[in-house]
C-alpha positions as CSV (number, residue, x, y, z in Angstrom):
1,M,0.0,0.0,0.0
2,N,2.8,2.4,0.9
3,I,4.4,1.7,-2.5
4,N,1.2,2.6,-4.3
5,I,0.9,5.8,-2.3
6,R,4.5,6.6,-3.1
7,K,3.9,6.1,-6.8
8,V,0.8,8.3,-6.7
9,V,2.8,11.1,-5.1
10,V,5.6,10.8,-7.6
11,Y,3.2,10.8,-10.5
12,L,1.4,13.8,-9.1
13,L,4.7,15.7,-8.8
14,L,5.7,14.7,-12.3
15,V,2.3,15.9,-13.7
16,M,2.7,19.2,-11.8
17,L,6.2,19.7,-13.2
18,A,4.9,18.9,-16.7
19,L,2.1,21.4,-16.4
20,T,4.7,24.2,-15.6
21,T,6.1,23.6,-19.1
22,I,2.9,22.7,-21.0
23,V,0.6,25.5,-19.7
24,P,2.7,28.4,-20.9
25,M,3.0,26.8,-24.3
26,L,-0.8,26.3,-24.5
27,W,-1.4,29.9,-23.3
28,T,0.9,31.2,-26.0
29,F,-0.9,29.3,-28.6
30,S,-4.3,30.5,-27.3
31,T,-3.1,34.1,-27.3
32,S,-2.0,33.8,-30.9
33,L,-5.5,33.0,-31.9
34,K,-6.9,36.2,-30.3
35,S,-7.5,39.6,-31.7
36,K,-5.6,42.6,-30.1
37,Q,-8.7,43.6,-28.1
38,A,-9.2,40.1,-26.8
39,T,-5.5,39.9,-25.8
40,L,-5.9,43.0,-23.7
41,A,-9.2,42.0,-22.1
42,F,-9.4,41.4,-18.3
43,P,-10.0,38.9,-17.0
44,P,-8.3,37.1,-19.9
45,D,-10.1,34.2,-21.7
46,I,-8.3,30.9,-21.5
47,V,-10.0,29.8,-24.7
48,P,-10.6,32.5,-27.4
49,K,-14.2,33.3,-27.8
50,E,-13.7,34.3,-31.4
51,P,-10.5,32.6,-32.6
52,T,-8.8,34.2,-35.6
53,L,-5.8,33.4,-37.8
54,N,-5.2,37.1,-38.7
55,N,-2.0,37.2,-36.5
56,Y,-0.5,34.3,-38.5
57,I,-1.6,35.9,-41.8
58,T,0.0,39.2,-40.8
59,L,3.2,37.5,-39.7
60,F,3.7,35.7,-43.0
61,N,2.7,38.7,-45.1
62,S,4.9,41.2,-43.2
63,Y,8.0,39.1,-42.8
64,P,9.7,36.2,-44.7
65,F,8.8,33.9,-41.9
66,G,9.1,30.8,-44.2
67,R,12.7,31.8,-44.9
68,Y,13.3,32.2,-41.2
69,L,12.0,28.7,-40.5
70,F,14.0,27.2,-43.3
71,N,17.2,28.9,-42.0
72,S,16.6,27.6,-38.5
73,F,15.9,24.1,-39.8
74,L,18.9,24.0,-42.0
75,V,21.4,25.5,-39.6
76,T,20.1,23.4,-36.6
77,S,20.0,20.1,-38.6
78,A,23.4,20.5,-40.2
79,T,25.0,21.7,-36.9
80,V,23.6,18.8,-34.8
81,F,24.5,16.2,-37.4
82,L,28.1,17.4,-37.9
83,Q,28.5,18.0,-34.2
84,V,27.5,14.4,-33.3
85,L,29.7,13.0,-36.0
86,I,32.8,15.0,-35.1
87,A,32.3,14.5,-31.3
88,G,31.7,10.8,-32.0
89,L,34.9,10.4,-34.0
90,A,36.9,12.3,-31.3
91,A,35.4,10.3,-28.5
92,F,36.1,7.0,-30.4
93,A,39.8,8.1,-30.7
94,F,40.0,8.8,-27.0
95,A,38.2,5.7,-26.0
96,R,39.9,3.1,-28.3
97,F,43.3,4.4,-29.4
98,D,46.4,4.5,-27.2
99,F,48.7,7.4,-28.0
100,R,51.2,9.6,-26.2
101,F,49.7,12.3,-23.9
102,K,46.2,11.0,-24.5
103,N,45.0,11.7,-21.0
104,V,46.7,15.1,-20.9
105,L,45.1,16.2,-24.2
106,F,41.7,14.9,-23.0
107,G,42.1,16.9,-19.8
108,L,43.0,20.0,-21.6
109,Y,40.1,19.6,-24.0
110,L,37.7,19.2,-21.0
111,A,39.3,22.3,-19.4
112,T,37.7,24.4,-22.2
113,L,34.4,23.8,-20.6
114,M,35.4,26.3,-17.9
115,I,35.8,29.1,-20.5
116,P,32.6,31.1,-20.7
117,F,31.1,32.0,-24.0
118,Q,31.6,35.7,-23.3
119,V,35.3,35.2,-23.5
120,T,35.2,33.5,-26.9
121,A,32.4,35.5,-28.6
122,I,34.6,38.3,-29.9
123,P,37.5,36.1,-31.1
124,L,34.9,33.9,-32.9
125,Y,33.3,36.9,-34.6
126,L,36.7,38.1,-35.7
127,I,37.6,34.7,-37.2
128,V,34.2,34.5,-39.0
129,R,34.7,38.0,-40.3
130,N,38.2,37.3,-41.6
131,F,36.8,34.3,-43.5
132,N,34.1,36.6,-45.0
133,W,31.4,34.3,-43.4
134,I,29.2,37.1,-42.1
135,N,25.6,36.4,-42.9
136,T,26.4,33.0,-44.3
137,Y,25.3,29.5,-43.3
138,Q,28.9,28.4,-42.7
139,G,29.4,31.3,-40.4
140,L,26.5,30.0,-38.2
141,I,27.4,26.3,-38.4
142,V,31.2,25.9,-38.3
143,P,32.0,27.8,-35.0
144,R,29.6,25.4,-33.2
145,L,30.8,22.1,-34.5
146,F,33.1,21.3,-31.6
147,S,31.9,20.4,-28.1
148,A,34.1,19.2,-25.2
149,F,30.9,18.1,-23.4
150,G,29.9,15.9,-26.3
151,V,33.3,14.3,-26.6
152,F,33.3,13.6,-22.8
153,L,29.7,12.1,-22.9
154,L,30.3,9.9,-25.9
155,R,33.8,8.8,-24.7
156,Q,32.3,7.5,-21.5
157,A,29.6,5.6,-23.4
158,F,32.1,4.2,-25.9
159,M,34.4,3.0,-23.1
160,S,31.5,1.0,-21.6
161,T,31.2,-0.9,-24.9
162,P,33.3,-4.1,-24.7
163,R,36.4,-4.2,-26.9
164,E,35.7,-7.8,-27.8
165,F,33.2,-6.6,-30.5
166,D,36.0,-4.6,-32.0
167,E,38.4,-7.5,-32.0
168,S,35.8,-9.8,-33.6
169,A,35.3,-7.3,-36.4
170,F,39.0,-6.9,-36.9
171,I,39.4,-10.6,-37.3
172,D,36.7,-10.5,-40.1
173,G,38.7,-7.8,-41.9
174,A,36.9,-4.7,-40.7
175,G,38.7,-1.4,-40.3
176,Y,38.3,1.3,-37.6
177,F,35.7,3.2,-39.6
178,T,33.6,0.0,-40.0
179,V,33.9,-0.7,-36.3
180,F,32.9,2.9,-35.5
181,F,29.9,3.2,-37.8
182,K,28.6,-0.4,-37.7
183,I,29.4,-1.5,-34.1
184,V,30.1,1.3,-31.7
185,L,27.6,3.9,-32.9
186,P,24.6,1.4,-33.1
187,M,25.4,0.1,-29.6
188,N,25.4,3.6,-28.2
189,K,22.2,5.1,-29.7
190,T,21.0,6.3,-26.3
191,A,24.1,8.4,-25.7
192,L,24.0,9.8,-29.2
193,A,20.3,10.7,-28.9
194,T,20.9,12.3,-25.5
195,F,23.7,14.4,-26.8
196,G,21.8,15.3,-30.0
197,I,18.8,16.5,-28.0
198,F,21.0,18.6,-25.6
199,F,22.8,20.2,-28.6
200,F,19.5,20.7,-30.5
201,Y,18.1,22.8,-27.7
202,G,21.4,24.6,-27.5
203,C,21.2,25.5,-31.2
204,M,17.6,26.8,-30.8
205,E,18.6,29.2,-28.1
């Protein structure tokens, strides 16, 4: 009985936390369907009495909103895909290869996590400007392709994958890229998805 009560309490807390995220989104959507007068009305109506799409029509007619959506989709998709690929390759090297000063290099790479973005913002802008990448897709994508957090997360996941799978593949004639793409990545889909979601939200900020 105590276990059931505990579950009920946990579920209620989870529902309350979920509502703190869902309710503002629903309220925003509801407000977008109201006229200006209905938006300023007090007390406000939770559900619009006379819903209208005029706000959306004005938005698309006044601004190239479709272009904005395309830019966001393209930059976010390309950045997340390339970020996961690059971080995965780097993590695979740190997890599977033995080379000189590996731990020192990994520690220095992780140390970059302590550098705030405010410190690197101006140098990044100057680099992008020197490459003539202002107002270009590559100027938005390339500076965000490297993540110490992603390398750390995926390295820990790859290290938990038994090396026996790699050795079996090598015996069958596979190379490192085959092991990476056909064995290590499929066995760590959860870590890849977690990192991809985190970085997706980071790109949308």
